[in-house]
N, C-alpha and C positions, 0 to 999 in steps of 0.2 A: 405358620411356615412361609419361609421367605420364598420371595417369585424372583430373587436377583440371578441373573445368569451367572454357574460357575467360573471362577477362571480356567481358561486353559493349562490343562498340563506343562509344565517347564521342562527341559530335557535339561541337565546339570554334566558337566562333561565328566567328572568323575565317575557318574552314573552310567554312563555311554561306554566309559572303558571301562570298568567293572563289569559290564555285562560280554564287552567284547572280550573280556578276559576270562570269562567264565565259560563260553562256548568250547565245545571239545569239535575241532573240526579235522585232527588228524591231517594237519597240513600247515607245519609251523609257518613258514613265508608268508599263506594265506592270512594266518592268525596274527602275525605282527603287523600285515599291511591294515589290519579292520583295528588293531589295537591302536597304530599310531593316526588312523582317520580318526576314531573317535575323540581323540584330543582337539579336533579342530569343530566340534558339534555344537551347533546353535541351538538355541531355547527350544526348538522345533524338530530337533533330531537330524539337522541338516548338515551338512559339511562340504565348504567347499577350499577345496585344496588340490594342488598341481601335482601331476606325476611326478617331475624332477623334486618336490619338496618330499613328500613321500617317499622318493629313492633316497634324499639323504638321510631321511627319519631312518628309514630302516637298513640304509648302508645296503639297499638291493638295488640290481642294475634296473632300469628306468623298464626296461623291457621284461624285468622280472613281477615289477609292479605293475603292470598293466595286465599281464598274465594272470595273476593274485587276485586284482577288483574285477575279471571278466569270470572268473570263476565261484568268486564270491556273489554274484548278480547270479549266477546260475543255480544257486543252491538256495537261493532267498535271504540273504543275510543282507545285502544291500540291495539300491535300486538306484539308478542314474538317469537324470533330466539334462539333456543337453542343453548348453547357455550360449547367449551370445553377449556382444559389445555394440552397443550402436553407437552411430557418429558423437552422440551427449555423451560418450563413457557410463549410461548406464547399462546393466546386465539385464537381458530379458531370456525367456525361453519362446519366443515368438519368430524366431529367424532371421531377426532383423540386426543388421551388421554383420561384424566379423566373430567368425568362433571361437569360443573358449573354452575352458577347462569345467567339465561336467559337474553338476550341482549331485552329490550323494547324498542317500537317504539311508541312514542306520535303520534297519527294519524290528526296532526294540518291541513294537509291538506283536511281531509273530513269535509263537512257542518256539522256546531255543531247542525243543525235542526236534519238532519239524526243522527247523534247520539241520541239526546234527544228523538226521535220518538221511536226508539230503544230500550229506557232504559226503557220508557212508555209501550213497548211491540205493538206497533202500525207498525211496519215497520222491516222485516227481511232481508232485500236486502243491508245489510251495504259492503260496500267495504273494505276486509281488505290486498288490494294489498299495499308490501313496495317495495321502491322504494328507492335509486338504489341498495340496498344489494340483494342477492341474498334469496330464499324464502326455500333455501330447510331448511327439519324439521320444519317448521310453521304447529301449529296446526290445524287442518281443521277446517272452518267455521260450526260452529252448524245450523241445520234445522231449528229450532226457536229459538225466544229467551224470556225467560219468562220473565213477568213482576217483576218491583223491588219487594222484599218481603218487609213488614212491619218491622219497628225497631227493629231490638234485635231477628227477626227471621232467623234462620241459612239457610245461600244458600244448595244448593245440586249441584250446578258447578262446582264443583271443582275437580272433578275426571279429571284425566292426566294432574293436572296442572304443567307444568316444571319451575317454577318461581324461582327454585334452584335445585341444581342436585338430581336427582329423575328418576325410568325409565319411559318408554315413558308409559306405560300400566300398570298402579295401580291394583292389585286384589282389587275386590270388598270387603266390609264392610260385616259384618255376616248378617245383615239384608238385604242386598240386595244381598246375592250371588247367587251360582247357587242352584237350589229344591233340597233338600237333603243332602247339606253341615252339616246343622247343625247334620242331624240324624244321619251320617256319624261319626263324631267326637267320639274319643273315649272319654270314662268319667274319665281315668288316665291321669296325666297331663306329657306331654313329659318331660324328663329326662333334658334338656337343659333349659326347662324354669326357674325353681326354680333359679339356676344361675344365670342365666341374670338379672331375677327381680330384685335377692338382689344387683348387680351391678350398676343398673340404677339409677343415681343420683335421689334422692328426689323421689324416689318408695313410702316411707312412706304417701306422701299425695296423691297418684295415687290411682285408681281404679285397683286393683290383676286381678279383674275376666273379664275386659274388653283386659288389657293386654291379659290374657290365652287365650282368643279367638278367638284373633288376629292371635295368635304365635302356635294355633293347626292347622289354616288354611294351615300353609307353610307345604312344604315337609321337610323330615327329613333332607337332605343337606342345606336346606335354616334356618333349624331352629340355625343348629350348626352353620353357618354364621352369623346370627344375633347374635346369644350369642359372639361370637368372637368380631364382628364389634363394641360391646360397646366401648371399651377400646379405640382403635384409634378415634371413636366417641368423647369422653369424653376428649383425649388431644386433638384433635382438637380446640374445644371450650374453651380448658385453653390457648389456642395458640393465639386464634383470642379475648381473653379476654373477653367474652360472659358468662355471669351467667343464660341467660332464656334455659333451659332445656324442649323440649315437652315432652307430655305424651308420655308414652313409647306404648300406643297401637296405638296414632296416627303416631308413629316414624315406628313400625313394618308394618301399613296399608299402608302408603306411599313406602314403601321397601328400608328406607334411608338406611339401612344397605347393600346395594348393592352399594352403592357408596365406599364401602371396600374390594371389592374382594379378595384381597390377605391375608385378618386378619385370622389369626390362632389363634387355642386356645392352650395354653401352653401345652406341654407335660405333664401329672400326674406325681409326684416324685414318683420314684420307690420306693417299700414298702423296710422296712428294714427286716433283718432275725438275727439270733442270731447264731455267730461264734463260736462254740465250739468243743470240743472232737480231732479227727484224722485231721480235717479241720484246728483246729486252730493251732495244733502242724505242719501242713504241711505249713502254713504261717510263722511260727516262723524259721523254717527251712530254707525257700527260703530267709527269711532277714538275716539269718546269713550268706547264700551262696553269696549273694550279698554285704554284708560287711554295711549293713542296721540295724538301729536301732531296735530292735525289737519294736511290735505293742503293744502299751500300753493298758492293761488291765482294764475293768471295773466290778465291782462284782454287780450281780443280785442275788435277795433275791429269787428267785426261778431258776434261770439257775446255777449260782455260778458264776466263774470267764471266762471273756471272750470278745468277741468285739462286734459290731451292724455293720452290710455291708449289703450296697444295692447291691453288684453283686450276681448273681444269684448261685446256687450249682455249683461247680468245682471240678468234682471227681477227676482231676488227682491231683489237691493240697492235696485232703484228704488222697490220697493215699502216699501222700510223710510222713504222718505222721510216717509209719513204722521207719523212722531212729529216730525218737525223742530219746534223751539220746548221741546218737553217737558223739563221738569225731572228729571234723570235719580234724585234723590234720591225721585221718585215713584213710580221701575219696580220692578217686582218683584226677589227675590234668591233667584236657583236655587241651590242648594247643590252644592258639589264633590261627586261620585260619585253623581249623582242623571242620571237619561238627557236631562233637559232642559239640563242643563249642557254635558254631551259634544257636544248636537245643535249648542247656540249655540258651544260652542267649534269645531267643525269648520268650521261654517259664518263664523265670524269670522275662522278662519285662511286659509280658502278667497277669502274678500275682499278681504285685507291681506295676506297672504302672510307672516305673521307667529305667532310659537308665543302661547296666549294664557295668562294668570297670573289666577289667582282672587284676589280682594279679600280681606281679612282683616277680618272684621267683629265687634266685642263686643256678646256676646249678656248681660251683666251691666255694671254701673257700676263704676267701679275704687273699689275701697276701700284706704284706704292701711292699715289696720289688718291687713290680711292679704296685699295685693298689693304691697303697699311694702317688704314685710320680706325681709331675704335670705334666700335659696333655702335655706340651711342651717336657717334657725329654725324653729323643731317648729309653729309655728303658720302658718307659709310657706301659701298657697294659690293655684295659678293661677288666671290670671283666666278665664274661659268665652270664646268664640271661634267663629266657624265662616270656613269657606272659600267665597264666593259669586261670582256675578258677575250683574251688575245687566242685566237685560232690560226691555225694553218690551213684551216678550208673553212667554206661555208659553212659545210653542215659535216658531223662525225662519220665515221663510214658505218655501214651497214654491219649487224652480228657476222654476216659470212665474208665478212672482210671486204666487200665492194664497195665504191665509192659512187656519190649521186650529188647531183649539183642542185638537186630539187628536192623540196620538205615530201617526204611520205614516200617516194620510189620505191 
């Protein structure tokens, strides 16, 4: 007698498909969903397939596929294990990373008679034991199994379904919510709803009232996250080359927006304001001090000549307007390395958004006898100069527009 360990049984796709095909579930859509899932089975009887893929295979809506998978789990035909993708792209069942499609286990070892009896509503003791993989995160077994509904009758057993990324506990729909929820809803629309509705692809063919009802049930921070998550959700669909977009109210009800917790709305564009009078004159003087081209002015029929700016009012820049018309050649020269130079340089950089360079000023006249000689000549001498900035006052104005002649006053 050999003591060699027997190789574990391997499940083939044709065996799993034959098992699903031979089950009598009295539920055509559930059976079709199970049969398509069996085509993705691995050697251990597990399937890793997403809701949209099963929807394409069965030509059923994604919501129908969700409902049928929930029902199949209730009767014990399948078991689901939540899965996550970590930062390294590895799939795991340890809640590390971002939720992804559940791992589906086909319960091939369960007696088909037991599954069929549960489908008829005659037996509620279906075993959902999953071996050899751990059961962490498995959906709990329901206390009772409802009989199969008639054809085209919607199922009510899809609450909490995790066959693709979504939270463990979804909020109830308005018709099933807590008593008084509907009465507490404000009549006015939340501020984020209309922008979210307009950005949802295909909203023209969807029911706005249903989406609004679901949106109102969200807390204000969740409403904002819902709106912000639309952009990355649509980008994800494009990357996956999927054209099917769920109804907006179902997407909200299932809290799919929580798959994108880091989504943020872009900052609103700053408001423009007209720059004229003293502040414009100060900007022109600052450009001259930094040896920059003056700003290009535009003609406005109501405001005259000026420019548009998105910066807030700068009182210190407006204070510079007092020097309009002065000749820069008469201004002070502050040398590089002094505190005055640094103060003016920093203020000009703040006003203009550019780095300021010093100007070279010669401190002695040019003498060809010594300055014009080759550098290797024994009589050659460098012409003296200094790096300066021409400024109209010893110190720049304070931020509130007041002036001082003393540093730090």
